[in-house]
MIDOSE-1310 file (N, C-alpha, C; in nm, 2 decimals, decimal comma, always signed):
residues 130
xxxx	+5,73/-7,36/-0,43/+5,69/-7,49/-0,41/+5,57/-7,51/-0,52; +5,57/-7,61/-0,57/+5,46/-7,62/-0,63/+5,35/-7,70/-0,60; +5,20/-7,69/-0,58/+5,11/-7,76/-0,48/+5,09/-7,88/-0,55; +5,13/-7,96/-0,47/+5,12/-8,12/-0,45/+4,93/-8,21/-0,57
xxxx	+4,97/-8,28/-0,60/+4,84/-8,33/-0,67/+4,72/-8,34/-0,56; +4,61/-8,33/-0,56/+4,53/-8,35/-0,49/+4,47/-8,58/-0,57; +4,40/-8,66/-0,44/+4,39/-8,69/-0,48/+4,21/-8,76/-0,56; +4,23/-8,83/-0,66/+4,09/-8,74/-0,71/+4,00/-8,81/-0,59
xxxx	+3,85/-8,74/-0,64/+3,72/-8,77/-0,55/+3,66/-8,84/-0,58; +3,58/-8,96/-0,49/+3,48/-9,11/-0,53/+3,43/-9,04/-0,69; +3,36/-8,94/-0,65/+3,27/-8,88/-0,83/+3,32/-8,90/-0,97; +3,45/-8,91/-0,94/+3,53/-8,89/-1,05/+3,52/-9,05/-1,16
xxxx	+3,46/-9,16/-1,03/+3,47/-9,29/-1,08/+3,38/-9,30/-1,12; +3,36/-9,45/-1,27/+3,26/-9,42/-1,31/+3,17/-9,61/-1,23; +3,08/-9,63/-1,17/+3,05/-9,75/-1,11/+3,12/-9,82/-1,09; +3,16/-9,90/-1,02/+3,26/-10,06/-1,01/+3,14/-10,17/-0,96
xxxx	+3,13/-10,27/-1,04/+3,06/-10,33/-0,99/+3,12/-10,44/-0,87; +3,25/-10,46/-0,84/+3,31/-10,54/-0,79/+3,36/-10,48/-0,64; +3,33/-10,35/-0,66/+3,37/-10,25/-0,54/+3,27/-10,24/-0,46; +3,13/-10,22/-0,54/+3,03/-10,20/-0,50/+2,95/-10,32/-0,40
xxxx	+2,98/-10,46/-0,45/+2,94/-10,59/-0,40/+3,05/-10,59/-0,28; +3,17/-10,57/-0,26/+3,30/-10,61/-0,16/+3,17/-10,51/-0,06; +3,17/-10,41/-0,08/+3,15/-10,28/+0,05/+3,01/-10,32/+0,04; +2,90/-10,43/-0,02/+2,77/-10,41/+0,05/+2,77/-10,58/+0,13
xxxx	+2,89/-10,69/+0,06/+2,93/-10,79/+0,17/+3,01/-10,74/+0,29; +3,07/-10,61/+0,31/+3,12/-10,58/+0,43/+3,02/-10,57/+0,57; +2,92/-10,45/+0,46/+2,83/-10,36/+0,55/+2,69/-10,51/+0,58; +2,65/-10,61/+0,50/+2,58/-10,72/+0,54/+2,62/-10,79/+0,70
xxxx	+2,74/-10,76/+0,67/+2,86/-10,85/+0,82/+2,86/-10,79/+0,95; +2,83/-10,62/+0,90/+2,83/-10,53/+1,02/+2,66/-10,55/+1,04; +2,59/-10,60/+0,97/+2,47/-10,61/+1,02/+2,43/-10,73/+1,07; +2,46/-10,83/+1,05/+2,43/-10,96/+1,07/+2,57/-10,96/+1,24
xxxx	+2,61/-10,92/+1,25/+2,71/-10,89/+1,41/+2,65/-10,75/+1,45; +2,58/-10,65/+1,43/+2,48/-10,64/+1,51/+2,33/-10,73/+1,57; +2,32/-10,79/+1,44/+2,20/-10,86/+1,48/+2,21/-11,01/+1,60; +2,37/-11,02/+1,58/+2,38/-11,13/+1,72/+2,34/-11,10/+1,81
xxxx	+2,34/-10,92/+1,81/+2,30/-10,88/+1,99/+2,18/-10,91/+2,03; +2,06/-10,92/+1,92/+1,97/-10,95/+1,92/+1,95/-11,16/+1,96; +2,01/-11,21/+1,90/+2,01/-11,30/+1,93/+2,05/-11,38/+2,10; +2,18/-11,32/+2,11/+2,23/-11,30/+2,26/+2,10/-11,30/+2,37
xxxx	+2,06/-11,14/+2,32/+1,92/-11,12/+2,42/+1,81/-11,23/+2,45; +1,78/-11,31/+2,30/+1,67/-11,38/+2,29/+1,72/-11,53/+2,42; +1,86/-11,56/+2,43/+1,92/-11,69/+2,42/+1,95/-11,64/+2,59; +2,02/-11,53/+2,65/+1,96/-11,49/+2,81/+1,87/-11,48/+2,84
xxxx	+1,76/-11,47/+2,78/+1,62/-11,47/+2,83/+1,58/-11,61/+2,84; +1,63/-11,67/+2,77/+1,58/-11,79/+2,79/+1,65/-11,93/+2,89; +1,78/-11,82/+2,94/+1,84/-11,90/+3,02/+1,79/-11,90/+3,16; +1,75/-11,74/+3,17/+1,70/-11,64/+3,24/+1,56/-11,69/+3,32
xxxx	+1,45/-11,86/+3,23/+1,38/-11,92/+3,29/+1,27/-11,90/+3,22; +1,14/-11,86/+3,28/+1,04/-11,88/+3,20/+0,94/-11,74/+3,17; +1,02/-11,63/+3,33/+0,97/-11,55/+3,30/+0,98/-11,44/+3,23; +1,13/-11,45/+3,23/+1,20/-11,32/+3,16/+1,18/-11,40/+3,00
xxxx	+1,18/-11,54/+2,99/+1,14/-11,56/+2,80/+1,03/-11,54/+2,76; +0,92/-11,49/+2,85/+0,79/-11,49/+2,77/+0,84/-11,27/+2,80; +0,90/-11,20/+2,88/+0,91/-11,11/+2,84/+0,99/-11,09/+2,72; +1,11/-11,14/+2,67/+1,16/-11,11/+2,58/+1,07/-11,15/+2,47
xxxx	+1,05/-11,25/+2,46/+0,94/-11,28/+2,36/+0,83/-11,15/+2,33; +0,78/-11,07/+2,40/+0,68/-10,98/+2,39/+0,78/-10,93/+2,34; +0,85/-10,88/+2,37/+0,98/-10,76/+2,32/+0,98/-10,79/+2,19; +1,02/-10,92/+2,15/+1,03/-10,96/+2,00/+0,98/-11,00/+1,92
xxxx	+0,84/-10,96/+1,95/+0,70/-11,03/+1,91/+0,72/-10,86/+1,82; +0,70/-10,76/+1,88/+0,72/-10,61/+1,81/+0,73/-10,59/+1,67; +0,62/-10,53/+1,60/+0,61/-10,47/+1,48/+0,78/-10,40/+1,45; +0,86/-10,34/+1,55/+0,98/-10,29/+1,48/+1,04/-10,45/+1,47
xxxx	+1,09/-10,52/+1,53/+1,15/-10,58/+1,54/+1,14/-10,68/+1,45; +0,99/-10,68/+1,35/+0,98/-10,75/+1,20/+1,06/-10,69/+1,14; +1,08/-10,58/+1,13/+1,19/-10,51/+1,08/+1,27/-10,57/+1,04; +1,35/-10,58/+1,21/+1,50/-10,59/+1,21/+1,50/-10,79/+1,15
xxxx	+1,43/-10,83/+1,15/+1,43/-10,95/+1,10/+1,46/-10,97/+0,94; +1,40/-10,93/+0,91/+1,40/-10,89/+0,77/+1,54/-10,86/+0,70; +1,54/-10,75/+0,79/+1,64/-10,68/+0,77/+1,81/-10,80/+0,77; +1,82/-10,84/+0,86/+1,93/-10,97/+0,89/+1,84/-11,07/+0,82
xxxx	+1,71/-11,09/+0,80/+1,73/-11,20/+0,63/+1,74/-11,13/+0,52; +1,72/-11,05/+0,48/+1,84/-10,99/+0,32/+2,03/-10,98/+0,35; +2,04/-10,92/+0,47/+2,17/-10,93/+0,55/+2,23/-11,13/+0,46; +2,20/-11,15/+0,59/+2,24/-11,35/+0,55/+2,21/-11,36/+0,44
xxxx	+2,13/-11,37/+0,33/+2,08/-11,36/+0,21/+2,19/-11,32/+0,09; +2,28/-11,24/+0,12/+2,36/-11,15/+0,08/+2,50/-11,17/+0,11; +2,51/-11,20/+0,21/+2,63/-11,24/+0,25/+2,67/-11,40/+0,22; +2,59/-11,45/+0,23/+2,57/-11,60/+0,20/+2,66/-11,61/+0,08
xxxx	+2,58/-11,54/-0,02/+2,60/-11,57/-0,19/+2,71/-11,50/-0,21; +2,77/-11,39/-0,11/+2,87/-11,32/-0,20/+2,98/-11,36/-0,10; +2,98/-11,40/-0,02/+3,06/-11,48/+0,07/+3,14/-11,61/+0,03; +3,04/-11,70/-0,08/+3,08/-11,78/-0,17/+3,15/-11,79/-0,33
xxxx	+3,11/-11,63/-0,34/+3,20/-11,58/-0,46/+3,36/-11,54/-0,43; +3,33/-11,49/-0,32/+3,47/-11,46/-0,26/+3,56/-11,61/-0,21; +3,48/-11,72/-0,14/+3,54/-11,86/-0,15/+3,59/-11,90/-0,29; +3,51/-11,87/-0,41/+3,59/-11,92/-0,55/+3,70/-11,84/-0,57
xxxx	+3,68/-11,64/-0,55/+3,82/-11,60/-0,59/+3,88/-11,63/-0,52; +3,93/-11,70/-0,46/+4,01/-11,74/-0,34/+4,11/-11,84/-0,43; +4,05/-11,89/-0,49/+4,10/-12,00/-0,59/+4,17/-11,98/-0,68; +4,14/-11,85/-0,71/+4,20/-11,80/-0,87/+4,10/-11,86/-1,00
xxxx	+3,95/-11,84/-1,00/+3,87/-11,84/-1,05/+3,78/-11,72/-1,07; +3,69/-11,67/-1,23/+3,62/-11,57/-1,15/+3,66/-11,40/-1,13; +3,81/-11,39/-1,18/+3,90/-11,27/-1,14/+3,93/-11,23/-1,23; +3,84/-11,27/-1,36/+3,88/-11,14/-1,52/+3,74/-11,03/-1,49
xxxx	+3,73/-10,92/-1,56/+3,70/-10,83/-1,56/+3,54/-10,89/-1,63; +3,47/-10,98/-1,68/+3,37/-11,04/-1,76/+3,28/-11,12/-1,66; +3,42/-11,22/-1,60/+3,40/-11,28/-1,48/+3,31/-11,26/-1,35; +3,39/-11,12/-1,32/+3,37/-11,07/-1,21/+3,28/-11,01/-1,28
xxxx	+3,20/-10,91/-1,32/+3,14/-10,86/-1,36/+2,96/-11,01/-1,38; +2,97/-11,06/-1,43/+2,93/-11,17/-1,44/+2,88/-11,24/-1,30; +2,97/-11,17/-1,24/+2,91/-11,26/-1,08/+2,89/-11,22/-1,01; +2,89/-11,13/-1,05/+2,86/-10,96/-1,00/+2,71/-10,92/-0,99
xxxx	+2,67/-10,98/-1,10/+2,47/-11,01/-1,10/+2,44/-11,11/-1,06; +2,51/-11,24/-1,04/+2,47/-11,41/-1,02/+2,45/-11,36/-0,92; +2,52/-11,31/-0,76/+2,53/-11,26/-0,66/+2,38/-11,19/-0,65; +2,35/-11,13/-0,70/+2,24/-11,05/-0,68/+2,06/-11,09/-0,69
xxxx	+2,11/-11,18/-0,84/+1,98/-11,25/-0,86/+1,98/-11,40/-0,76; +2,06/-11,41/-0,75/+2,07/-11,60/-0,65/+2,08/-11,48/-0,50; +2,10/-11,41/-0,43/+2,06/-11,35/-0,25/+1,86/-11,30/-0,31; +1,83/-11,22/-0,43/+1,74/-11,22/-0,40/+1,62/-11,29/-0,45
xxxx	+1,62/-11,43/-0,52/+1,54/-11,57/-0,50/+1,59/-11,62/-0,37; +1,70/-11,62/-0,32/+1,69/-11,65/-0,19/+1,59/-11,58/-0,07; +1,64/-11,49/-0,11/+1,53/-11,40/-0,02/+1,39/-11,42/-0,01; +1,35/-11,41/-0,12/+1,20/-11,45/-0,18/+1,16/-11,58/-0,13
xxxx	+1,25/-11,67/-0,12/+1,20/-11,80/-0,11/+1,23/-11,77/+0,10; +1,31/-11,76/+0,16/+1,29/-11,78/+0,31/+1,17/-11,63/+0,37; +1,16/-11,59/+0,21/+1,04/-11,44/+0,36/+0,94/-11,54/+0,29; +0,95/-11,61/+0,17/+0,80/-11,67/+0,11/+0,75/-11,81/+0,26
xxxx	+0,86/-11,85/+0,32/+0,86/-11,95/+0,41/+0,84/-11,91/+0,57; +0,89/-11,76/+0,58/+0,87/-11,73/+0,73/+0,75/-11,65/+0,70; +0,69/-11,59/+0,59/+0,57/-11,52/+0,61/+0,43/-11,60/+0,62; +0,40/-11,68/+0,52/+0,35/-11,77/+0,47/+0,34/-11,88/+0,51
xxxx	+0,47/-11,94/+0,46/+0,43/-12,11/+0,48/+0,47/-12,17/+0,62; +0,47/-12,12/+0,73/+0,42/-12,13/+0,81/+0,56/-12,15/+0,92; +0,65/-12,08/+0,86/+0,78/-12,07/+0,98/+0,79/-12,02/+1,09; +0,68/-12,00/+1,13/+0,66/-11,88/+1,28/+0,67/-11,97/+1,38
xx	+0,72/-11,96/+1,50/+0,72/-12,07/+1,61/+0,57/-12,09/+1,65; +0,56/-12,21/+1,72/+0,42/-12,25/+1,76/+0,34/-12,10/+1,91
């Protein structure tokens, strides 16, 4: 009996921009879902009264959580822009190879610009809570 052919390993494939952007869209969605737990914790503390809110504010104001907020900001920007791309694809537009390659670069650039603008607002322009 002859051996069945094996499926090709991922290493035989060249870089696929559509595959990569789609996987990144899914990963950023998972990061945002995990970030929802932080929001729920904050809302529960807020509804628990002043003491619970102050404890949550002290915890969520620590430096490690600032990294979490930055990761959530990055995930939000990329997921938003890539989601708009998927909505355009749902209309049947932009599915050709050159168009999808161009849109892959476009979502990268637009999400980076959006990250920079929101990051500036968050860090420098007074987007902090009082």
